[in-house]
Every structure is written in C-alpha cells, then in structure tokens.
VOGU-3710 file (C-alpha; in Angstrom, 3 decimals, decimal comma):
1> mnrekitpyl> -64,499/-166,594/-64,212  -65,788/-169,031/-61,280  -63,676/-171,459/-59,550  -65,520/-174,247/-61,413  -64,148/-173,036/-64,757  -60,267/-172,222/-63,573  -60,360/-175,495/-61,747  -59,358/-177,953/-64,998  -56,684/-175,168/-66,151  -55,072/-175,281/-62,880
11> fflipfifvf> -54,880/-178,992/-63,363  -53,272/-178,573/-66,437  -50,842/-175,645/-65,307  -48,934/-177,346/-62,374  -48,045/-180,237/-64,617  -46,858/-178,021/-67,601  -45,021/-175,822/-64,986  -42,716/-178,419/-64,132  -42,051/-179,916/-67,516  -41,297/-175,789/-68,206
21> iflvypmayt> -38,875/-175,644/-65,793  -37,123/-179,131/-65,733  -37,280/-179,882/-69,570  -38,264/-177,205/-71,568  -36,225/-174,514/-70,207  -32,827/-176,863/-69,760  -33,230/-177,867/-73,390  -33,779/-174,461/-74,919  -30,734/-173,076/-72,795  -28,633/-175,974/-73,841
31> iylsfhewsg> -29,399/-175,313/-77,389  -28,412/-171,554/-76,907  -25,288/-172,236/-74,848  -24,232/-174,532/-77,862  -23,434/-171,468/-79,811  -21,247/-169,568/-77,297  -18,079/-170,386/-75,615  -18,397/-170,352/-71,831  -16,180/-171,763/-69,171  -18,769/-171,203/-66,096
41> lgaptfigmq> -17,380/-168,371/-65,293  -18,321/-164,532/-66,411  -20,575/-164,242/-69,403  -21,039/-166,574/-72,511  -19,248/-165,404/-75,971  -21,208/-165,944/-79,059  -19,238/-167,907/-81,696  -21,794/-169,133/-83,920  -21,429/-172,740/-85,380  -17,699/-172,944/-84,388
51> nyqkifvdpn> -18,904/-175,852/-81,566  -20,560/-177,593/-84,194  -17,840/-177,054/-86,487  -15,506/-178,527/-83,934  -17,171/-181,704/-83,297  -16,446/-183,336/-86,910  -12,679/-182,422/-86,990  -12,281/-183,274/-83,380  -10,502/-186,634/-83,157  -11,643/-187,862/-79,650
61> lvrslkntiv> -15,237/-186,789/-80,680  -14,909/-188,883/-84,136  -13,807/-191,975/-81,827  -16,538/-191,226/-79,437  -18,986/-191,123/-82,270  -17,702/-194,589/-83,559  -17,595/-196,023/-80,360  -21,499/-195,122/-79,933  -22,232/-196,517/-83,216  -20,722/-199,870/-82,310
71> wvvltvanpv> -22,627/-199,807/-79,362  -25,797/-199,178/-80,973  -25,426/-202,068/-83,835  -24,136/-204,650/-81,387  -26,539/-203,935/-78,702  -29,609/-204,211/-80,757  -29,122/-207,791/-81,392  -28,628/-208,884/-77,847  -31,991/-208,517/-76,515  -33,764/-209,683/-79,733
81> iigliiaitm> -31,765/-212,486/-80,353  -31,082/-213,773/-76,590  -34,522/-212,377/-75,539  -36,512/-214,181/-78,263  -34,686/-217,680/-77,523  -35,206/-217,635/-74,102  -38,701/-216,133/-74,375  -39,835/-218,952/-76,647  -38,340/-221,712/-74,138  -40,476/-220,221/-71,385
91> sgqikgetif> -43,274/-219,380/-73,439  -44,876/-222,831/-72,653  -45,632/-224,301/-69,100  -42,187/-225,357/-68,027  -40,932/-226,118/-64,196  -39,348/-223,721/-62,312  -40,229/-220,971/-64,699  -40,258/-218,485/-61,828  -36,879/-219,230/-60,946  -35,686/-219,063/-64,660
101> ksifilplal> -37,492/-215,638/-64,761  -35,769/-214,356/-61,681  -32,271/-215,293/-63,154  -32,571/-213,350/-66,265  -34,512/-210,601/-65,182  -32,794/-209,866/-61,921  -30,152/-207,768/-63,435  -32,931/-205,159/-64,592  -33,179/-204,497/-60,355  -29,531/-203,468/-60,583
111> spavlgliwl> -28,383/-199,699/-61,759  -25,858/-199,679/-64,433  -23,348/-198,475/-61,993  -23,702/-201,323/-59,992  -23,398/-203,696/-63,145  -20,352/-201,479/-64,001  -18,661/-202,462/-60,631  -19,751/-206,207/-61,176  -18,180/-206,623/-64,271  -15,194/-204,207/-63,519
121> wmydprmgai> -14,213/-207,004/-60,786  -14,867/-209,968/-63,295  -12,591/-208,433/-66,050  -9,765/-207,842/-63,637  -6,693/-209,351/-65,000  -5,395/-210,710/-62,133  -8,354/-211,609/-59,534  -11,131/-211,231/-62,211  -13,407/-214,258/-62,701  -13,127/-214,540/-66,680
131> nnilralrld> -9,408/-214,768/-66,438  -9,331/-217,459/-63,571  -12,103/-219,459/-65,439  -10,070/-219,227/-68,554  -6,550/-220,305/-66,284  -8,663/-223,150/-64,897  -9,957/-224,327/-68,327  -6,030/-224,590/-69,301  -6,779/-221,612/-71,681  -4,110/-218,989/-70,284
141> flcrswlaip> -3,181/-217,900/-73,642  -6,788/-216,086/-73,767  -6,110/-214,218/-71,019  -5,987/-210,441/-71,205  -6,359/-207,101/-69,734  -9,766/-206,907/-71,162  -10,611/-203,273/-70,317  -7,004/-201,819/-71,332  -7,091/-202,603/-74,945  -8,584/-200,020/-77,068
151> glntiamifa> -11,401/-201,692/-79,272  -11,602/-204,868/-77,070  -12,652/-202,684/-73,773  -15,459/-201,438/-76,075  -16,721/-205,140/-76,977  -16,382/-206,189/-73,217  -18,566/-203,700/-71,934  -20,968/-204,442/-74,621  -20,809/-207,991/-73,638  -21,094/-207,093/-69,811
161> nawaqagfgi> -24,597/-204,737/-70,648  -25,840/-207,443/-72,719  -26,191/-209,579/-69,110  -28,891/-206,467/-68,342  -30,604/-206,057/-72,155  -31,392/-209,617/-72,432  -33,668/-209,692/-69,402  -35,301/-206,406/-70,741  -36,013/-208,199/-74,179  -37,440/-211,428/-72,367
171> iillaglrsi> -40,167/-209,329/-70,604  -41,228/-207,263/-73,718  -41,132/-210,640/-76,110  -42,426/-212,921/-73,438  -45,426/-210,676/-73,225  -45,723/-210,494/-77,223  -45,906/-214,252/-76,953  -48,601/-214,743/-74,517  -50,865/-212,187/-76,367  -50,673/-214,538/-79,423
181> ppdlvdaakl> -53,898/-216,506/-79,399  -53,375/-220,313/-78,977  -56,033/-221,480/-81,276  -54,364/-219,378/-84,179  -51,012/-221,447/-83,310  -52,773/-224,523/-83,273  -54,577/-223,906/-86,469  -51,257/-223,192/-88,381  -49,922/-226,432/-87,040  -53,011/-228,603/-88,344
191> dcrsswqvli> -52,412/-227,133/-91,630  -49,544/-229,322/-91,689  -46,784/-226,467/-90,756  -43,626/-227,179/-89,318  -42,726/-225,537/-86,077  -40,478/-223,700/-88,004  -43,024/-222,400/-90,621  -45,308/-221,645/-87,799  -42,293/-219,470/-86,218  -41,713/-217,830/-89,166
201> hiifpllkpf> -45,140/-217,071/-90,677  -47,318/-216,832/-87,797  -45,264/-215,419/-84,757  -42,739/-213,313/-86,165  -45,255/-211,424/-87,943  -47,509/-211,031/-84,965  -44,548/-210,014/-82,960  -43,514/-207,200/-85,120  -44,790/-204,343/-83,108  -43,135/-205,656/-79,898
211> fmiliaitii> -39,604/-205,961/-81,977  -40,109/-202,434/-82,827  -40,662/-201,276/-79,340  -37,734/-203,260/-78,265  -35,508/-202,256/-80,914  -36,331/-198,699/-80,307  -35,601/-198,391/-76,889  -32,353/-200,239/-77,154  -31,245/-197,750/-79,888  -32,132/-194,683/-77,576
221> nslkifdivy> -30,363/-196,421/-74,578  -27,359/-197,156/-76,581  -27,091/-193,835/-78,266  -27,090/-192,292/-74,574  -25,025/-194,984/-72,738  -22,943/-193,490/-70,355  -23,041/-195,191/-66,839  -21,733/-198,720/-67,195  -18,430/-196,987/-69,379  -18,164/-194,447/-66,721
231> mmtfggpyrs> -17,639/-197,034/-64,106  -15,866/-199,777/-65,771  -13,091/-197,186/-67,963  -14,308/-193,793/-67,652  -13,507/-193,525/-71,396  -9,932/-195,054/-70,910  -7,428/-195,773/-72,098  -6,561/-192,662/-73,423  -10,234/-191,708/-73,996  -10,598/-195,125/-76,437
241> setlalsmfr> -13,939/-196,453/-75,165  -15,281/-193,109/-74,954  -19,360/-192,783/-76,170  -21,093/-189,097/-77,029  -22,434/-188,779/-73,626  -19,107/-189,546/-71,500  -17,478/-187,208/-74,141  -20,038/-184,607/-73,114  -19,649/-185,163/-69,249  -15,755/-184,776/-69,862
251> esfrlfhfgy> -16,018/-181,724/-71,899  -18,619/-179,994/-69,214  -17,204/-181,171/-65,867  -14,037/-182,077/-66,351  -12,525/-179,165/-68,837  -15,165/-176,725/-68,536  -16,176/-176,510/-71,691  -19,828/-176,137/-71,557  -20,524/-174,272/-74,851  -18,877/-177,168/-76,556
261> asaiasvlfl> -20,696/-179,966/-74,711  -23,741/-178,180/-75,210  -23,227/-178,792/-78,656  -22,664/-182,451/-78,524  -25,751/-182,576/-76,055  -28,015/-181,038/-78,820  -26,379/-183,167/-81,704  -27,330/-186,790/-79,431  -30,917/-185,074/-79,178  -31,175/-184,443/-82,716
271> vilivivifi> -29,806/-188,017/-83,370  -32,330/-189,626/-80,521  -35,124/-187,245/-81,638  -34,694/-188,703/-85,541  -34,434/-192,095/-84,318  -38,043/-191,773/-82,414  -40,025/-190,129/-85,212  -39,020/-192,839/-87,586  -40,089/-195,580/-85,186  -43,260/-193,763/-84,382
281> hafere> -43,703/-193,287/-88,190  -43,147/-196,725/-88,901  -45,517/-198,028/-85,915  -48,211/-196,009/-87,119  -47,865/-197,164/-90,501  -48,411/-200,764/-88,841
//
C-alpha cells in the first residue's frame, strides 16, 4: 500500500489512539473494577454485584442520591427562567447592553472552585456578606450558619451555583432570540396579538430546540456536580450535603474503596448516558 492510501488512515488512527487511552480504556477499567474489591494495593478481588447492591442500602449513598436529585430539579429552573427573563430584556437594543452582558456572563469566566470560595466567604456566619446585609436590614432573626445546617446547605449552594448558571442560560437563549426573524414577530403583532400571545405562541415554540439543549446540559452538569460542593462544605456536616460525584471521590481517594467508587461512577455514567440518549432522540424527532 502506497503512502497516499496510508495517510488518511493515519489521520484517523492518531486521534483514535488518544481517545482509546484517555477515554475508552479508563471507562472499561472502571466498569471492570466495579465488580471487584480493591484498596489500591495487591490484586483486585472479584465480588460480583456486591458493590452495586451496596449502593442502594448504604445510607450515605442514598442521601447523596437524594441531594443529587435536588440539585437536578432545582438547577434546571435557574438558567431557563432567569436566563429567559434577562435574555428577553436584552434582546432589544438597550443602552449599556455590553455592560449588562458582562455582569451576568462574568461568572462563566471563573472556575467552580473560585465561585465556591467566593460564596463560602459570603455565607460565613460572622463576617459573611449575607448575614451582614440581613443585620443591616434589622433582620437578625434570619441570620444562619447557612452551610452548617443539613438541607439548608444544599439549597444555599444551589443558590450560589445559580449565579453562574444564569449567564450560560442567557448566552443560549439570547442566541435563540436573535435567530428568530423579526418579520415573523412583527407579523404576529399586526395580527392583533398581544406581546404575551406572541411570546407563548411564536417565540416559545421557536426557542424549543434551545430550551432542550440548555436543559440537557444543565441536567448533566447537575448530575456530576462536584467542585462547588467540595470547596464549600466537602459534603458536610456529617456527609449531609454530599452528591454522587463527591461520594465517589471520598470512597476512592479518602477511604480507598476503589471498587465501590467504580460502581458509583458506573451508575452515574449510566444515568448521564440515559439522559443524553433521551434528549438526542427528542431533538432528532423535533
């Protein structure tokens, strides 16, 4: 075979090798390890489905699963509702539009770890901005140790994460609004339709593909949320705010239960894969 016939295969082979080494092999090895018990030393011991059975009876994992579901449910609404309101406001020509965009999109330039540190300071019970504002408004009875109360800490972190999510929703939905032909909206208004009717019957249906993309990405990010929880509470107190991703990290790199952590990772991967398949199927049908 001459060089001209080999060259195209080489271009395909090089990225395939990288994908295999850094994606396929680690994924396959994680699934293999999920059927074993291994502390990182010696040879893994095959234990069958015990790791998977343990996931559904382990109270810490059940709590992590509930927290992850709360993250998914509450974070989906943030970029859709907040992003849509701000995107509609900014879709027209307004003064200082660039400044408004910068304010809302700036958090996207920060890593989740930095956002976690910022909000960790803001939620500080003594010196934090949240409690200081409440004291200034003479609402001292509302002051809390926001990150030390189980249940409330998860809601507080979701609120902190919404700051960054809103910017992402604005970018997606603003792009969708700018793609709608102005003539179509003007024709609907001339057809004696109110602004609310135009929004419901014209704009919302045309934005449906953008909503689907935004919701899919938000759900996937919420299922694997890790950085901001790690920086703000590390799953505490007493593992009350752990998510599945953080439980996987704790079981592997803190407790050295690599087989159990691999089972958690495999379940999380399966859930994310199902979400992706559902949204791809729905998007193709649209």
